[in-house]
N, C-alpha and C positions, 0 to 999 in steps of 0.2 A: 633571170630570176623571176619568179612568179610575182606579179603585181597585184595579188589578191590576198586579203587578210580576212579571216573569219573571226569575229569577236564574240566573246561570251560575257553577258552582262547580268547584273543583279540589281534589285531595288535599292536605291540609296537610303531608304527609310527602314525597311524590315530586313534587308540584305538577303532576301530569298532570290533564287535564280529565276530569271525571266525567260529562260530558254525552253521552248516547247518542241520536244522531239517528235511529237505526233503531227505537227503542222510545219511542213518544210516550205521555205521560200528560197529560191535559187539552189534547191537540193541540199540546203543546210537547215538546222533547226531555227524556226522563226522566233523573234523576240515578241512575246505576247504581252500586250498592254490593254487596258480598258480605255476607250476614247469617248469623249463627249464632243459632238460637233453638230451644228444646226439643230439644237434641241433634241438630238438623238443620242442614245447610248449604245455602244457595241464593243466588240472585240476587234483588235487589229493585230496583225502579225507583221513585223518589220523584217526586212532582210538583215541577216547578221554579217553579210559580206560587205566590208567597207568599200564604198564607192558605188554600191547598188542602191537604186531608189525604189526597188520593187517592194510591194506590200500586198496584203490581202486583208479584207475586212468583211464582217457579216452585216454591215450597214453601208449605205452609199456614202462615199467620201468625196465631196466636190472639191475641185481645184480652188486654190487661192483663199480657202477658209482656214481659220486658226482652230486647232483642236486643243482640248484639255485632256491630259493623260493621267491615268491612275494605275497604280500597281495592281496586277491581277490577283495578288495574294492578300495584301493587307488593306486594299481599297483606299489607300492614301494617295492624294494628288502628288504627282512627281513635281518636285520644286524646280524653279527656274531662277538662276542667279544672274543671268545676263541676257542680252538681246542679240539677235542675229545681225551680223555685219552687213548682210545683203538687203534684208527687208524689214529689219527692226522688230520682228516678232519675237516672242519669248523663245529662248533656246532651252530644250529639255535635256537634262543631264542624268545619265545613268552610270552606275559604277561598273567598271570591268572586274570580273571575278578575280583576275590575277593582279589587280592593282592598276588604278588609273581611272580615266573618265572617257565616255563617249558622249558627244553632244550632237543633237539634231534639231532642226528648225521645226517649230510647231505649226508652221504654215504649209498646207498641202501644196506640193509643186515646187517649193523652194528646195534647192539642192545643196544647201549649206549643212555640212556636218563635219565633225573632226574627231580624231582619237588622240587622247593624251595619255601616254603610258607613264607609270609612276617612276620608272627608272629605265636606264638603257638595257639592263639585264632582262627585264620583263619584255621590252620591245623586241630584243633579239630572240627571246624564247618564242614569241608569237610568230616571227618570221620563220624560225626553224621548224616549228610545228606545222605551219601551213605549207612550207616548201616541201617537207617530207610527207605531208598529208597523212598523219597518224601512222607512220611506219612504212609507207610505200616509198621506197627510195626512187629518186629520179634517175633512170638508167638510160644509156644510149640504146639504140635498137638491139633487142635481144630476141633472136629467132633461133629455135632449136628444131631438131628432127627434120632435116632436109629430106624431101621425098626421094625415093629410089626411082629414077626416070625409066628404069628398065621394066617396071611393073605396069601391067595394063590397067589394073584397077587401083585408083589412087584415092578412093573414098573412105578408107579405113583411118580412123583417128590417129593410130600410131604412126601412120605414114605421112601425116601432114605436119607442116611447120606450125609452130605456135608463137604468136606474138604475146609476150608476157605483159601483165599489168605493170605500169610504170614506164613502158617503152615510149620514147619520144617519137611521135608520129610526124614525120616530115610531110606536110600537107600542101596540095597544089590545086589550083582551079582545073577541072577536067576540060575546060574549053580553051583558055588562053595559055595554060600550063605554067602560069606564074605562081610563085610561092604565096600561100595564104598566111604565112607566119610573119608577125610584126612584133618586135619587142618581146620575143619569146612567148607570144600568145597566138592562138589560132583566131584570126580576125575574119568575121563575116559581116556583110552588109545586110540589114534586115528592113523589111517594110511591113507595117501593120495594116489592118483593114481600112483604117482611116487615112491611109497614105503617109503616115508619119514614118520618117526614115531615121535609122540610127545604126549602131554597130554592136555586134555581139562578140565578146571576147571569151574564148574557151581555153581551158588548159589543153595543151597539145600532148599531154601524157595520158596514155591509155588507162581508162578506168579511174582517172583522177578528175573529179567532176566540178571543180571550182570554176565559176564563170561569172561574168557581170555584163551589163549592157548599158549603153549611153541613153537609152529611153526605157520607160517602164514597160515591162512585159507581164501582163496579168497571168497568174497561175492557171494552168489547164486550158489555155487559149492557144490556138495556132497562129502563126504569122502568115501574112499574105505572100511574102517572097523572102527567100534567102539567096543572096547574090554574092558574086565575086566582087571585091572592092577595086579590082583592076579593070576588068572588061565589062562589068555590070551584067554579066550573064546570070540568069536565074538558075539556081542549082536544084530547085525542086523537080522531082521526077513525077510527072503527072500520072504515069501508068503504074506506079508502085505505091503501096500503102504500108504503114507501120503494122507489123503483125501483133503488136501489143495493144494499140489504141485505135488503129485504122485511120490515123491521120496521114497526111502527105509526108514524104521523107525527102531529104536533100542528099545529093551525092557530091562528095569531094574525092580527090585522088590522094592516096598516101603511098609512100615508097616502101616496098617490101619485096623480098625474093628477087632483088636487083631489077625490079620493074615496078610500074604503077599498078595499084589495084583500086577498085571502087570501094569506098567506105561510106555507109549511109547513116544519117542521124535523123531522128524524128523532128518534125516542125512544130510539135505541140509542146508548149512550155510545161515542164514538170514531168513529161514522159521520159523515161530513162532507157529507151531501147536504142541500140545501135547494132550494126551488123555488116556483113560482106555480101557480095553477089553470090548467086548459086554456083557460078562457074569457079570463082575464086575459092569457095568453100571445099572444092575437091582437093585443093593443094595446101590450104592454109586456114588456121582457125585463130580466134582471139581468145585469150584466157577468159573463162566464164565470168560474167558480170551481169547484174540486173540494171545497171545505171550507165548514164552518160552525162 
């Protein structure tokens, strides 16, 4: 089961939605708030993925400082009714649109947050919606239109197999050949430019883009390395670039056509390109998508 929940929140004072469809964090609408910190005022967009600590702001947000948050609509300070169990800073409470609360610590860098659903029916509704990802059912490998091996020219679309959206991608390290799937998530080891190391967890279902990381990944920034968590081999392909943003791309192996094929993802946070090798594209295509 997917261990990722996307929450939708509203202001506890004016009840206006705080979701910003124009500013995505972790490929989902960000939670937009006004923040006051270090005598500066700015906008901040928090990730709506529960378990993600990623955010973006138009002002500098230093670690270990406590912010004051306002609703971006009514300009009222978001109230705090209790303190963080970890660092004793005020906990900020927002209302879930479907009923319940989400709490997060006002101290930058503290990873304490929680979701409190109003009732079991609401909680199950969130799990169902995120598991099916707005109507995309989780399917086993679905490949159609097996190519005619007697034909000399295999580059016509009608002759190529198609991996449909929602297909579960059995993913492996191209070096040690071990599975990259753990707890039904595609797990990758990542290293930032400052040598900070963490893990990136991706949905293994094609064109379902939920993901989270154990360290903060700034939007529109590339990572230094994407590695196999078994053999520590770097999966970045130095000689290949993303055709969408020109960043480096990483190569993993996925099972298709009863063999392994190369599958590429961009190393830049927020870039939504993914694709196959030129050779594999002669025989197989993935259902059209602009995202990963």
